[in-house]
N, C-alpha and C positions, 0 to 999 in steps of 0.2 A: 075122178074129179080133177079138174085141171089145176095146175099150180103155176104160179108166176113169180117173177122176181121183181122186187121194187126197183124203181129207177135209181140208179146210183149204187145199187147193191153189188158187192164184189165177193165172189166165192173165195173163201180163205184157202190158202195153200196148206199143204201138210206141215211145212215148217212153222207157219204162223199158228196153226192149231196146237202144235207141240209147245210153242212158246207160251200160249195161253194156259196150257195145262201146267207148265213149269211155274208160271206166275201164281197160279192158284195154290200150287203146292208150297211155294215160298210163303205166301200169305198165311196158309194154314200152319206151317212150321213156326212162323213168327208169332202167331197167335198163341200157339202152344207154349213157346218160350216165355212169353209175357205172363201167361196163366201160371206157369211153373214159378216164375219170379214172384208173382203175387202170393202164391201159396207159401213159398219159402219165407217171404217177408212177414206174412201173417204168423207163421210158426215162430219166427224169430221174435216178433213182438210179444207173442204169448209167453215164450220162454223168458224174455226179459221181465215181463210183468210178473211172472211167477217166481223169479229169482232176484228181484230187486234188492232184497235185504242182503243177500250174499255178495252181490255185485258192489253195493255201497261199502260193505265191510272190507272187501278186497281192495277197493280204491283207497279207503281210509288207511288200511295197513301199509300200502305202498307209500302214501303221503307221509305217514309216521316214520317209515324207514328213511325216506329222503330227508325229512326234517331232522331226524336223528343224526344222519350222516353229516348234514350241513352244520349242525350244532357241534358235533364232535370235532369237525375240521376246524371250525372257527374258535371254539371255546377251549378245546383240549389239545388237539394235534398241533396247531400252529404255535401256541405258546411253548409247548414241549419241544418242538423243533428248534425254536429260537433259543431256549434255555440250553439245550444240548449243544448247539453251535457255539454258545458262549463258554460253556464248561470245557469243551475240547481244545480250546485255544492253547492252554499251557502244555498239554500233551503234545500238540503239534509242534510247539516250540522246541521241546526236548527232542522230538523225533528229527526235526530238521537240523538241529545242531549235531545230532549223532551221524546223520547221513553226510554232513559236510566236514566231519573230522577227517583229517588226512591220516590214514592208517599207518603209513610208514613213519611219519613224525611221531605218532602216538607210541609206537613200539620203541623208537629210539629214546624218547623222553621217559619211558617207563610209566606213563600215566594212563591208566585204563579208563579214560573218560568215555570212550565210544560205547562200551557195554553198559556202563552206569547210566548214560543218557538214554539208551534204549530201555533200560529197566525202569527209569523214571517215567518215560513215555507210557510204558505199560501200566505201572502201578500208581503213578501220580507222585507229586511232591509239592512242598510249600503250601500244603493245605488244599491243593487242587486235584481234580480227578485225573486219573490216567485212562488209557483206552479201555482197559478192562472194566472200570467203573462206568464209563459211558455206555459200553455194550450192555452191562447189567441193568443200568437205571433208565436208559432211554431206548429200549428196544423198539424197533419199528421206525425209528427216525433215520433220516439220511446221514446224520452225524454218526449214529451207531453203525450203520452199514460201512461207512468210510473208515470207522475205527477198526472194524474187522480187517480191512485191507492193511492198514498201518500196523496193527498188532501182528498180523501174519508176517509182514516184512521184518518187523523188529525181532520176532522169534527166529526167523530164518537167519538173521545176522548173529543171533545169540546161540546158533547151532541147536536150537530146540525144534527139530524138524516136524515132529508129530503135531505140536501146537501150531506151528506155522501152517501146516496143511489144514488143520481144523478151522482156523480163522479165515484163511483165504477161501476155503470152500463155502464159508458162510457169507462171503462177500459176493455182491451181484452188481454188475454194471454193463451197460451197452456202450460205454465210451470206447472209442477205437483204440486208445492207447492204454489206459489204466485197466480196462477189461482184459486186454491181451497180456499185460504184465502180470496180472493176478494169476492167470492160468499158467504162464511161464514160470512164475515163482513156485507154484505147486510142483511143476516139473522139476525145478532145481532141488526142492526139498526131497522129492522121491529119489532123485539121482544121488543125493548125499546119503540117503538111507540104503543105497544099493539096489533099489527097486526100479530097474531100468525099463521094464515094460510099462509101468505106470508113468514113469518120467516121459517116455516117448509119447504116450497117450496125451499127456497134458501139453507137451511141446507142440503137438499137432493141433490141439484145440487152440493154442495160443496163436499160431500163424493163420489158422482158419477163422479166428474171431473177426479179423479185419485185414484189409490189404493196405499197407502203408510202408513207407521207406524206413520208418523208425523201428518197428517191432517185427514185421513180417520176415525180413531176411535174417534177423538175429535168431528167431525161433526156428526158421527153416534150417539154419546151420546147426543149432543144438539138436534138432530132431534128426538131422542127417548123421551127426556124430554118434548119437545114441543108437540109431538104427545100425550103424556100422559096427558098433560094439556088440550088438545083438546078433550079428551075422546076417543082417538084412541088407545086403549090398545093393540090390536093385532099388529098393526104396530109398536108401541113402543117396544113391546116384541121382535119382529123380529130384530129390530136394536140393542137392548141390547144383544140379543143372538149372533149376529154377532161379537160384540166386545169380548164377552166371548170366542167364538170359534176361532176367527181369530187373536186377538190382545192381546196376553198374557202380553207383556211388558207394554201396556197401563194400565193394571189393577194394576200395582204397583205405578202409579201416584196418586196424591191427588184426582183428579176427578175419576180416574178409580177404586179407592177403594170404591167408593159409588155405584158401579155397582150392587152388590147384593141387595142393598136397592131398587134401581129402578126396578130391575127384580121382586122383591117381590111385589112391588106396581102394576106393570103391570099384573102380574099373578092374583092378587086379584081382579083387575078391569075387567079382560078379561071375 
């Protein structure tokens, strides 16, 4: 039987036929994907319908927790924070007076005001709370956190090193200065207790806490001196060299002027 081609008919090339097949496959795959999505959506709808009670209970529980947190923050936490900040005022006054007492003049005059002021800051006076009362009665507040820092410094000055360590370790701050000083003060307390390894650990934590001209070179120096005492000359030299290379202004201070001496000792022992 004879065959004929319609006018205008063009025989498809092999590439065109392959494209047609690919298009059909894509259409088929797309259809399968949509069918799968439809099935998944149906199953999800069925699950939601069957578990509505538990879903609403869960949403309700979350809402209650959020509401409770907001109520606690506004009704309890905020007033407690304000009250603590007001109560700590007198303790801060005693503490600042103690810090500003000239130790040399105090010794000459024979008046032991510095220690007594630190004691008042800790225990309170004139019917006002001291730091220990703030810590006990206003736990969780910013005032209580700061009271731990001040109490630690007070105990350090009163030569009660174990108590200084306890309160300073209970203190937490991301502040670049006070956070570093707290760790450095713990190092000082351990150094006074003759626990040089722990002192070095906290001096290192202090200078790693933040990089600044105020605290970093100071604790690098203390870490270097402590490392030198422990026979860790290479580590000591590393810390001394950092001060020399990175903190020129510190080298003009009384402590900084001793840096060449410490570098010489570290190099000799290395």
